C-alpha positions in Angstrom: 0.3 -0.3 0.4 1.4 3.6 -0.9 0.9 6.1 1.2 0.1 9.5 0.1 0.5 13.1 1.1 -3.4 12.5 2.1 -3.0 10.0 4.1 -0.6 11.6 6.1 -3.5 14.5 7.1 -5.1 12.1 9.4 -2.0 10.5 11.2 -1.0 14.4 12.5 -1.5 13.6 15.9 0.8 10.9 15.9 3.3 12.5 14.0 3.2 15.7 16.0 3.9 13.2 19.2 6.6 11.7 17.2 8.2 14.6 16.5 7.6 15.8 20.0 9.9 13.2 21.0 12.5 13.5 18.6 12.4 17.5 19.2 12.7 16.8 23.3 15.7 14.1 22.3 17.6 17.0 20.5 16.9 19.5 22.7 18.4 17.2 25.6 21.3 16.4 23.7 22.0 20.1 22.8 21.6 21.7 26.4 20.0 20.1 29.7 17.2 22.3 30.9 14.6 20.8 32.8 12.2 23.5 32.5 12.6 23.7 28.6 12.4 19.9 28.1 9.0 19.8 30.0 7.6 22.8 28.1 8.4 21.2 24.7 6.8 18.0 25.8 4.0 19.9 27.2 3.6 22.3 23.8 3.9 19.2 21.8 1.1 17.1 23.5 -1.0 20.2 23.7 -0.9 20.6 19.9 -1.4 16.9 19.3 -4.5 17.1 21.7 -6.0 20.4 19.7 -4.9 18.6 16.2 -7.0 15.4 17.1 -10.0 17.2 18.6 -10.0 19.0 15.1 -9.8 15.9 13.2 -12.5 14.1 14.7 -15.2 16.1 12.4 -13.8 14.3 9.1 -11.1 11.7 9.5 -12.3 8.1 9.5 -9.7 6.2 7.2 -8.1 3.4 7.1 -4.7 4.4 6.7 -2.4 1.7 5.9 -3.8 -2.2 6.9 -2.5 -1.5 10.5 -4.2 1.6 11.5 -7.2 3.0 11.5 -8.0 6.6 12.1 -11.8 7.3 12.8 -13.5 9.6 15.1 -13.6 6.6 18.1 -9.6 6.4 17.6 -9.1 10.3 17.4 -11.7 10.5 20.8 -9.3 8.6 22.5 -5.8 10.0 21.0 -7.6 13.3 22.7 -8.0 11.8 26.4 -4.1 10.1 25.8 -2.4 13.4 24.7 -4.6 15.6 27.5 -3.7 12.8 30.1 -0.2 13.1 29.0 0.2 16.4 28.8 -1.0 16.8 32.5 1.3 14.4 34.1 4.2 16.1 32.2 3.2 19.1 34.4 2.5 16.9 37.4 6.3 15.5 37.0 8.0 18.6 36.8 7.5 19.8 40.5 7.9 16.1 41.6 10.9 15.5 39.6 12.7 19.1 40.5 14.6 17.9 43.6 15.7 14.5 42.1 19.6 14.8 42.3 19.8 13.5 39.0 19.3 14.2 35.4 15.4 15.0 34.7 15.3 15.5 30.9 15.2 11.7 30.0 12.1 11.2 31.9 10.2 13.2 29.3 11.8 11.7 26.3 10.1 8.3 27.8 6.9 10.1 28.6 6.8 11.3 24.8 7.6 7.7 23.7 5.2 6.2 25.6 2.5 8.4 24.2 3.5 7.4 20.9 2.8 3.7 21.7 -0.3 4.7 23.8 -1.8 6.6 20.5 -0.9 3.6 18.2 -2.9 1.3 20.3 -6.0 3.7 19.9 -5.8 3.4 16.7 -5.0 -0.4 16.0 -7.3 -3.1 14.3 -4.4 -5.2 13.5 -2.4 -7.6 15.8 0.6 -6.1 14.3 0.2 -2.5 15.3 -1.2 -3.3 18.6 2.0 -5.7 19.7 4.2 -2.6 18.2 2.2 0.0 20.2 1.8 -2.1 23.4 5.8 -2.5 23.2 6.6 0.9 22.7 4.7 2.0 25.5 5.8 -1.0 27.8 9.1 -0.5 26.9 9.2 3.3 27.8 7.0 2.5 31.3 10.1 0.3 32.2 12.4 3.2 32.4 9.9 5.6 34.2 9.2 3.2 36.6 13.0 2.9 37.3 14.0 6.2 37.0 14.9 7.2 40.3 17.2 4.6 41.1 20.8 6.4 40.7 18.8 8.6 43.3 20.6 8.9 46.4 17.0 10.1 48.2 14.8 7.5 46.4 13.0 6.3 49.2 11.0 3.5 47.6 12.0 0.5 45.3 12.0 1.6 41.7 14.6 -1.0 40.5 12.8 -3.8 42.3 9.4 -2.4 40.5 10.6 -2.3 36.9 12.3 -5.6 36.9 8.7 -7.0 38.7 6.6 -5.0 35.7 9.3 -6.0 33.1 9.5 -10.3 33.4 5.4 -10.2 34.0 4.8 -7.9 31.2 7.2 -9.8 29.2 5.3 -12.9 30.2 2.0 -11.4 29.4 2.9 -10.3 25.3 4.3 -13.9 25.0 1.0 -15.2 25.5 -0.5 -12.7 23.5 1.9 -13.6 20.5 1.3 -17.3 21.0 -2.8 -16.7 20.9 -2.0 -14.5 18.0 0.0 -17.5 16.1 -2.7 -19.7 16.8 -5.7 -17.4 15.8 -3.4 -16.2 12.3 -2.3 -20.4 12.1 -6.4 -21.0 12.1 -7.7 -18.0 9.8 -4.7 -16.8 8.1 -5.4 -13.1 8.7 -4.4 -10.7 12.2 -6.8 -7.9 10.9 -9.4 -7.8 13.9 -12.7 -7.3 11.1 -11.4 -10.1 9.4 -10.9 -12.7 11.8 -15.3 -13.1 11.9 -15.5 -13.4 8.5 -12.7 -15.8 8.2 -13.7 -17.7 11.0 -16.6 -18.8 8.6 -15.1 -20.6 6.5 -11.8 -21.8 8.6 -14.1 -23.5 11.5 -13.2 -21.0 14.0 -14.6 -22.8 16.6 -12.7 -26.3 16.2 -9.0 -26.8 16.6 -7.0 -24.6 18.4 -8.3 -21.4 17.5 -10.5 -21.0 20.8 -7.4 -21.4 22.9 -5.9 -18.5 20.9 -8.4 -16.4 21.6 -8.1 -17.2 25.4 -4.4 -17.0 25.5 -5.0 -13.3 23.7 -7.8 -12.7 26.4 -5.3 -13.7 29.2 -2.2 -11.7 28.0 -4.8 -8.5 28.1 -5.6 -9.8 31.7 -1.9 -9.2 32.9 -1.8 -6.1 31.2 -5.5 -4.4 32.3 -3.9 -6.1 36.0 -7.4 -8.2 35.9 -7.5 -11.0 39.0 -5.7 -13.5 39.0 -3.3 -11.9 36.9 -3.1 -8.6 38.9 -0.4 -9.7 41.6 2.5 -7.1 40.2 0.0 -4.1 40.4 0.4 -2.9 43.9 3.8 -3.7 43.8 4.9 -1.5 40.8 2.6 1.0 42.0 4.2 1.6 45.1 7.4 1.1 44.0 7.4 3.8 40.8 7.7 7.5 41.4 4.1 8.9 41.2 4.3 10.6 37.4 5.4 6.8 36.5 2.6 5.1 38.2 -0.1 8.1 37.0 0.8 6.9 33.5 0.4 3.2 34.3 -2.4 3.4 36.0 -4.6 5.8 33.3 -3.3 5.9 29.7 -1.9 2.4 30.0 -4.9 0.7 31.3 -7.2 3.2 29.0 -5.1 2.3 25.7 -5.1 -1.2 26.5 -9.0 -1.8 27.3 -9.6 0.4 23.7 -7.6 -2.7 21.8 -9.6 -4.8 23.8 -13.2 -3.6 22.9 -12.1 -3.0 19.2 -11.0 -6.7 19.0 -13.8 -8.0 20.8 -16.4 -6.3 18.8 -14.6 -6.4 15.5 -13.6 -10.6 15.8 -16.9 -11.7 17.4 -15.1 -13.5 20.1 -17.6 -13.9 22.3 -19.8 -15.7 20.0 -17.6 -18.6 21.9 -18.9 -19.4 24.9 -15.4 -20.8 26.9 -14.6 -16.9 25.9 -18.0 -15.3 27.7 -17.1 -17.8 30.5 -13.3 -16.6 31.1 -14.4 -12.6 30.7 -17.0 -13.3 33.4 -14.9 -15.0 35.7 -12.3 -12.2 35.6 -14.9 -10.1 36.1 -16.6 -11.0 38.9 -12.6 -11.8 40.6 -11.4 -8.7 39.8 -14.3 -6.8 41.4 -14.6 -8.6 44.4 -10.4 -9.1 44.9 -9.8 -5.7 44.3 -12.2 -3.8 46.3 -11.7 -6.7 49.8 -7.8 -6.1 49.3 -8.1 -3.1 48.9 -9.7 -2.8 52.8 -6.1 -4.0 54.0 -3.8 -1.5 53.0 -2.5 1.5 54.5 -0.8 2.5 51.3 -2.3 5.2 49.4 -0.9 4.0 46.0 -1.6 0.2 46.7 -5.3 1.1 47.8 -5.5 2.8 44.2 -3.9 0.0 42.8 -6.5 -2.7 44.0 -9.0 0.3 43.2 -8.1 0.0 39.5 -8.5 -3.6 39.7 -11.9 -3.4 40.7 -12.7 -0.7 37.9 -11.5 -2.8 35.2 -13.6 -5.7 36.2 -16.5 -3.1 36.1 -15.3 -2.4 32.5 -15.6 -6.0 31.5 -19.3 -6.2 32.3 -19.6 -3.8 29.4 -17.8 -5.5 27.3 -19.7 -8.8 27.8 -22.8 -7.2 27.2 -21.8 -5.8 23.7 -22.3 -9.0 22.4 -26.0 -9.0 23.2 -27.9 -7.7 20.1 -30.2 -5.3 21.8 -27.3 -4.2 23.9 -26.0 -1.1 21.9 -25.2 1.2 24.9 -22.4 -1.4 26.2 -20.0 0.4 23.6 -20.9 3.9 24.8 -20.8 2.6 28.4 -17.3 1.4 28.2 -16.3 4.6 26.1 -17.5 6.6 28.8 -16.4 5.3 32.2 -12.7 4.8 30.6 -12.8 8.7 30.2 -14.1 8.7 33.7 -11.7 6.5 34.9 -8.9 8.6 33.7 -10.2 11.6 35.1 -10.8 10.2 38.4 -7.6 8.3 38.6 -5.3 10.9 37.7 -7.1 13.5 39.9 -6.4 11.5 42.8 -2.8 10.7 42.0 -2.3 14.5 41.4 -3.3 15.3 44.5 -0.8 12.9 46.1 2.0 14.4 43.5 1.2 17.6 44.7 1.9 16.7 48.1 5.2 14.7 47.3 8.6 15.3 45.7 11.0 12.8 44.4 13.0 13.4 48.0 9.7 11.8 50.0 6.1 10.7 48.9 3.2 11.4 51.5 1.7 7.8 50.2 0.4 6.5 53.6 -3.3 6.6 54.8 -2.4 8.0 58.3 0.2 10.7 56.9 -3.6 12.1 55.2 -4.9 13.2 58.6 -5.6 17.0 59.0 -5.1 17.3 55.6 -8.7 19.8 55.6 -7.2 22.0 58.0 -3.5 22.5 56.6 -4.6 22.4 52.7 -8.2 22.5 52.2 -7.8 23.0 48.3 -6.1 19.6 47.9 -8.3 18.0 50.5 -11.7 19.3 48.8 -10.1 17.8 45.3 -9.1 14.7 46.7 -12.5 14.1 48.4 -14.5 14.7 44.9 -11.8 12.4 43.9 -12.6 9.9 46.1 -16.5 10.2 45.9 -16.5 9.8 41.8 -14.5 6.6 42.7 -17.1 5.4 44.8 -19.7 5.7 42.5 -21.3 9.0 44.5 -24.1 10.8 42.7 -23.6 14.4 40.8 -19.7 13.1 40.3 -18.6 11.3 36.3 -18.1 8.4 38.6 -21.7 7.9 39.0 -22.6 8.6 35.7 -20.4 6.1 34.3 -21.4 3.4 36.8 -25.2 3.8 35.3 -24.1 3.6 32.6 -22.2 0.3 33.2 -25.3 -0.8 35.0 -27.9 -0.1 32.2 -25.6 -2.1 29.8 -25.7 -5.3 32.1 -29.5 -4.6 32.3 -30.1 -4.7 29.0 -28.1 -7.8 28.3 -29.3 -9.8 31.5 -26.1 -10.1 33.5 -27.6 -10.4 36.8 -24.5 -11.9 38.5 -22.5 -9.6 36.9 -24.3 -6.7 38.4 -24.8 -8.1 41.5 -21.2 -8.1 42.0 -20.7 -4.7 40.6 -23.1 -3.6 43.4 -21.4 -5.7 46.2 -17.9 -4.5 45.3 -19.4 -0.9 44.8 -20.7 -1.4 48.5 -17.2 -2.5 49.9 -15.5 0.2 48.0 -17.3 3.2 49.9 -15.3 2.0 53.1 -12.0 2.3 51.9 -12.7 5.8 49.9 -14.8 7.1 53.0 -11.8 5.8 55.3 -9.3 8.4 53.8 -12.0 11.3 53.7 -12.6 11.1 57.0 -8.8 10.5 57.6 -8.2 14.1 56.5 -10.8 16.0 58.5 -9.7 14.8 61.6 -6.8 17.5 63.6 -3.8 17.8 62.7 -1.3 15.0 64.5 1.8 16.6 66.0 4.0 14.9 63.9 2.8 15.0 61.0 3.9 14.8 57.8 2.0 17.3 55.6 3.4 20.2 54.3 2.3 23.7 55.0 1.9 24.4 51.4 2.1 21.9 48.6 2.5 21.6 44.6 3.1 24.6 42.2 1.2 26.4 40.2 0.8 24.0 37.2 -0.3 21.4 39.7 -3.2 23.5 41.0 -4.4 24.1 37.4 -4.4 20.7 36.6 -6.1 19.6 39.8 -8.6 22.5 39.1 -9.2 21.4 35.5 -9.7 17.7 36.8 -12.2 19.0 39.0 -14.2 20.9 36.6 -14.3 18.5 34.1 -15.5 15.6 37.1 -18.2 18.0 38.2 -19.7 19.3 34.6 -19.7 15.5 33.1 -21.5 14.2 36.9 -24.1 16.8 36.1 -24.4 17.5 32.5 -22.9 14.5 30.9 -25.1 15.0 27.5 -22.7 17.0 25.2 -20.1 14.1 25.7 -22.4 11.2 25.2 -24.0 12.9 22.6 -20.5 12.6 21.1 -19.6 9.1 22.6 -22.8 8.1 20.8 -22.4 9.1 17.5 -18.3 7.5 17.0 -19.2 4.2 18.9 -21.3 3.2 15.8 -17.8 2.9 14.2 -16.5 0.0 16.1 
């Protein structure tokens, strides 16, 4: 396939992010400047976000057999680039005290974003693997970044090695599953698998095993139970900007691939795949919420919380096969957006109170935050209540759509798990809120003032999105409904 100049127009966001990474690399080579490197990254991601938003009105092209640039992929390109820009801003104040070179972190972040953009634009196994490995390879470095710092208080190298080994195992399962599917159908394109299956006898032989291996590999990447054991350790050991990236952009990009694969390939036509997805959903919801009750570290609580939220999303994935369940794709899309806002907001508050010298990440450390920093306490409370699904927040609207999708598909057992898990989640979210309103202890680890102007601007924007989308989600839902038909 020959690529013309017209084909490059829908690829502008990807090219801009790639160009940003190249310019960042050249800037680091010519002159080391923490502020300049961060500024170039923020500017490049901002331009990519705006261009992707502009292209949403017109683009709908299969650019090469590997990438599809339609309104759905561009919507999540906007989400990915905007979230990466926010994490870059948060990283600046966090990395400022680091007694080591800081500039390469932004280069790794930019390359990881290239991988995420490729993933959300992928409808082919080859581009999925290329995007996933680009994202993962960069995250290995981001997780271990403070390893040379004399003041590092966590275990970034241990977290990075654990993530590397288990991520490599997951990639191996994915590739083996893809090989089995290719051997049966002769294609690696998502949309061609279903048509090829009709003539190749997809339900027989080793093709179902291939689909199950692909599902397990994706479950590792999404930290779904029982493949979640790496998640709390990696979240705790990694620096906060890397944890934020892994918890938000990494999960969202992988879930977009999973949704597009499941819908295009008709994988849920096999009862064994539905059974595996259902078990993963129930196990993730219950394990994530129950294990979060036992944690005293905020990053571990948010790690187990993310496991539960991935389980919630699987309910809508399963419902997408139902003939009348048209709302399920919209439910997944909206909840992914809500999850990115909520999780990024929660990690942003922790990052505003922390630095590379010392992370304030124990629940006990947040006692009296309301009296020390009422603005940060208010934002954190809003994010936690939204994660719990309290009304007038984007989390409540997201869970409402998930529940509605499950009702349409009559997934009563999964809906019971969703309700039970949400009830359990209320406890550990409200426990943190309760801690923040207690009197300030004499030996408080909280600073009297925290965060830079950029960090507070990010928090203000995320809080605004959380409330506006929780009170009036209609405009965004209209966009999602119009683009979800392209899946």
